[in-house]
N, C-alpha and C positions, 0 to 999 in steps of 0.2 A: 696974415699969418696962416701957415698951412694947418690943416686939421690934424688932430692927433691920430695915432694908429687906432686907438680905441674908438674914436668917432667914426672912422672909416669902416672898421669891423662891424660896429653897431648898424651902420647903414646897409652893409652887405647882408647882415642877418635878417633884414626886412624883405629880402628878395626871395620869393617862393620858388621852389623847384618842382618838377613833375612828381617827385617822390612824396610830396607832402611836407618836406622839410624846407630848409633854406640853404643858401650858398655856404654859410658858415657851418651849420649843423651837419650838412652832408660832406664836410671836409673837402670842398672843391677849390678853395682859394690857395694859391701858391705864389711865392716870390713877390709879396706885397711890399712896395717901397713908396715913400712919400717924400718928395724933395722939391722945395721951392714952388709949392702949389701943384706939382705934377704927381698924380697918383698912377702908379703902374702895378698891374697884377696879372696873374694867369688864372683862368678857370680851367682846371684840369679834369676832364671827364674820363672815366675808365675806358669807354669805347666810342668809336665814331657815331654809333646810333644814339648814345646818350648825349653826345655833344650837339647833335642836331636838335635833340629835344630841349636843349638848354638855350637855344638861340634867343628866345623871348627873355629869359632871365639875364642873359648877357647884355641885351639892350637896356633892360630895366636897371641893371647895376650901373651902367655907364651914365644913364640919365639921373639916377638918384645921387651919384657922387658929384656930378657936375653942379647939382643944386646946393652942395655943402659950401658954407662960407670959407673962402680961402683957397678953393680948388680952381686952378686955371686951366687944367687939362687932365683928361682921363685916358689912359692907354691900357686897354684890356685885351688880352689875347686868349682865344679859346684853343685848347689843345686836347687831343685824344690820342694818347700814345698806344693804347691797346688795340688789338685787332677787332674788326667788325664782327658782330655776332653771327654765328653760323646757324643754319637751319638744322635742327636735330632730325635724325632719321625717324621715319613714321613709326616703325616697329623696332625699337632698340632691343638688342638681345640682353635680357636681364642678367644672364650669367656671364656675360663677356667681361673679362678682366680689363681694367684701364690700360691703355697702351703705355709702354715705358720707352724712355729715350736714353740711349747710351751715348755718352760723350767720349770722344776719343776714337781713333781708328785712322786708317790711311786716308789721306785726302783724295777726293775725286779728281780725275784728270782735268787739266785746265789748258785751254788753248787760247791763243791771242794774248793781248797785253792786259794791263790792269783794268779790271771791270768796276763799274759804279755799283753802289748798293742801292737797290730800289727804294725810293722815297727819301733818301738822305742827300741833302744838297752839298754838304761839305764834311770832310773827315780830317781831323787834326790829330796827329800822333804826338804824344808827350814822351820824350825819350831822354835817356841819360847814358853816359859812357860807363858809369859804375853805379853800384848800389849805395844807398845811404845818403843820397843828396836831397831827398824829399820830393822825388818825382811824383809819387802817388799822391802825396799831399797837394801838390800843385794841380794834378789832374782832377781830383775830386773838387777842390775849391774853384778851379776855373769852370768846371761844368756847372756848378751851382751858381757862380757869378753870372755866367751867360744866361742861365734860366731866369735869374733875377732881372736881367735886362729885357725879358720878354721873349727870349729865344726858345724854340723847341729843341731840347738838348738830350742826347743820349750819351751814356758813359759805358764803355766796354773795358773791362779789366782783362787785358791780354797777357798779364804776368801769370802764366800758367803754373809755374812752379811756386810762386809766392804771392797768391792773390790776397790783396789787402782791402780792396774796395768794399766788400760786404761789411767789414767792421767800420770803416771810415764813413760809409754812407748810412750805417745803422739799419741794415737789412739782413735777415737771416732765414727768410722763408724760401723753400725750394720752388723754383719757377715751375709752372704747369706746362704740360705738353699734351693737350687733349687728343691729338692724333698720333703721338709718338714721333712726329717729324718737326712741327713748328713749335718753338719755345716762346712762351709768353713772358716777356721781361717784367721786372718789378719797377716800382716807382719810389723815389725818395727825394725829398727837398726840391720837387719840381723837375726832377731828372729821371729819364728812363734808363735803367741800368741793368747790366748783365755781367756775371763773372763765373768762371769755372768754380770759384769758391762756394757758390750757392748750390752747386751740384754735389758737393763733397762734405764729409764731416769736417769740423773746424780743424782738427789735428791730424787729418788724413793727408799723407804725402802723395804727390803725383810723381810716379816713377816711370817716365815714358822716354822713348827715344824720339829722334826728330820727326819721323813720319807720323807718329801719334800726335805730336804737338801740332803739326800742320793740319791734320784732320780736325782736331779740336778747335783750332782757330777758325777754320773754314766754317764749322758749324756755328760758332758764336757770332760770326758776321752774317752768314747767309741763311741760317735757319731760325734766327730770332725775329719775331714780329716787331721790328723797330717802329713801324708806323711812319708818319711823316715827320722828319727831323730837319731843322735848319743846320744843325751841326752834330756830328758824332765825335766825341773825344775818346781817344784810345790810349789807355795807360799801358805802355809797352814795358816789357821786362828790361832790366839794365843790360848794357852790352850791345853786341853786334852779331846776334846768333840767328837761329832758324826762324823764330817768330818775326823778327824784323825783315828778314829776307823774304819770307813767304808773304807777309802783308804787302810789302812794296811791289812784289812781282804780280800779285793776284788782285789787289784792290787799288782803285784810283784814289790816291791821297791828295788832299788840297795842299798839305804841307806838314812839316814837323817842327816842333818846338823842343829845343835841347835845354835841359836843366842842369846846372852845375853849381857847386859851391866855389868860392873864390880861390882856394888853395891850388898850388901847382899840380899836385897829384890828381886832383879831380879834373882839372883842365886838360891834363894829359889824355885822360880817357874820353873827355868830351870831344876833343879833336878827332878821335877815332870815330865817334858817332857821326860827327859832321862829315868826315870823309866817306863813311858808309852811305849816307844820304846823297852825297854828291855822285858817287858811283852808281847808285840806284836811280838817279835822276828824280829824286823827291825834293821839292823846294823846301828850304829851311826858312820858316817864317820869322825866326828870331831866337835869341838866347835869353835865358833868365838866370840871374844870380840869386840863388836861394841861400838862406842862413847868412845873409849879408851883414846884418847889424844886430847886436844884442844890447838891449837897454836894461840895466839892472833895476828890478822893481823896487828895491829898497832906497837906493841913492840916486837913481836916474842917470848913472854914468853910462856912456855909450862905448861899447867895446866891439872890436872886430876879431872874433875868436878864430875864424878861418881865413883871415885876411879880408881885403876889400878892394873892389874895382877890377879884379882879375878878369871877370867875365865880360865886363864892358870893354876892357882893353882888347880882349880877344875878338869881340864882335867888330870893333873898329878896325882891327888888323885884317879881318877876313871880309870886311865890307858887308856885314850882316846886321840886321836890326837888333838893337839891344832893347828888350821889352821891359826891363825894369829889375829892381831889387826887391826881394822879399825878406822880411826879418826873421830872426831866430827867436821864437817866443814860446814860453811854456803853455800859454793858453791855446795856441794853435795845435800843439800836440795833444793836449787834454781834450779839445773839441773833437779832433779826429778819432781818438780812442773811444770817445763817448758816442760816436755815430752821428754827430752834427757838425759838419765842416764849418769852420769859422766864418766862411763866406755866407753861410745861411743865417747868421746872427746880425745883430745891430752893433757888434763890437767895432771899434775903430780899426781893429786888425783885419776886418773884412775889406776895407777900402783898397789896399794894394791889389787884391784879386778883382774887385769890381773895376778898378782902373785898367787892369790888364784886359778884362773882358770888353770894356768900352773901346779900347785901342784896337782890338781885333775886329770888332763890329765896324768901327769907322774905316778900317782898312779893307772891308769887304770879306774878311776871313772868318767872321763869327756869325 
C-alpha cells in the first residue's frame, strides 16, 4: 500500500535546509503526487544559487522517502526558475530611483527566421478560432499538469487585450525588474508565469494598435528571465491576428494545440486557426474538444450541451491527432476563478488534464 500524502509530507519536513528550516516550512515542495508506490515531487528553489545549496537536502529527501513502507520509487526534480543572483555594485547610489520597465512599444527589428528562446526546450501555443471555448482554462491546467509530471514549465499569457492567467493562477504581484530591462516572472503551482495583466491594474484596458502589441509580445518572451524550462505554454488570444502572426514569424514553436467546443459555429472558426498554422508552417500537435460532456450533479444524467464528437470527427477528417475530451463542470470554473486550477488539486476532474500532459510527454512534446 502506498504511503499517505501526510506521511510523505511529514518525512519531507524532517529534511533540513541551509536556512535553518526544512523543505516543507520553507515552502519548497511542488507538484507532489503518490501513485502505485511512486512518489513524485519538485523542489522549487527561488534561484539557481539556492538550488545548488539544496543539493544535499535533495539527496536526503529521496533517501528518506525510499525508506518509507510502500514506496517503490522516488522521482524528485530540482528546479530554479528565477535568475541567478547578481553581484551588487560596490558603492550603490543611495538616492538613485529604482529602474522602471515600460511594457509596450514598437518591436525591435527582426532578421532571419523564427528564433529559439534561450533556455526553453519546447514552446507549445494554445489557440482557438474564437473566444469562449475555454482556451485559457486549458492552458493553465495543462501547464500545472505538466509541472505535476515533474516538468519545468513556464506559462505566458499572450492574450494582451484580455489577460486572464493572473486570476486563474492566483497571482497578483507586480513582477520585479531590478535593472529596468529583465523581468523576473512569478511562480504559482509549480509553474513560472508571466502576463501583461500583472503589469496593469485589474480593470485597466489595453488600447494598442498592432505595433504596440508586437512590441509587448517581444518583451514578454525575450525580456523575461524564464530560466531553464522543459516547456513554455503560451496562451494565445482567440482568432488569427497580430499576436499569432508575430509569434509564429519570430519565435520557434514546437507546435500548436487548437481548442474548440463541438458545435458547428466553433468548429468553423477552429478551421480558420488550423489554416493559419498551416500557412505559417507551425505544426499542429492536435485538437481538444472542450465542454464535451456535462454530468448533472443532482441526478447524474449525462448531457451534451454543445454537441459531442465534432472535434474528433474534424481531427479524423484532417488527419490530425485528437488529444481528448474535457468536461463542462462547475468545479473547474470555480477553481479557475479562485486561482487554483483544478489540475493542481486531487479532484477526479484533474485526471483529464494529467492524461493530456502524459500524452504530450510520451510523444516527446512535453
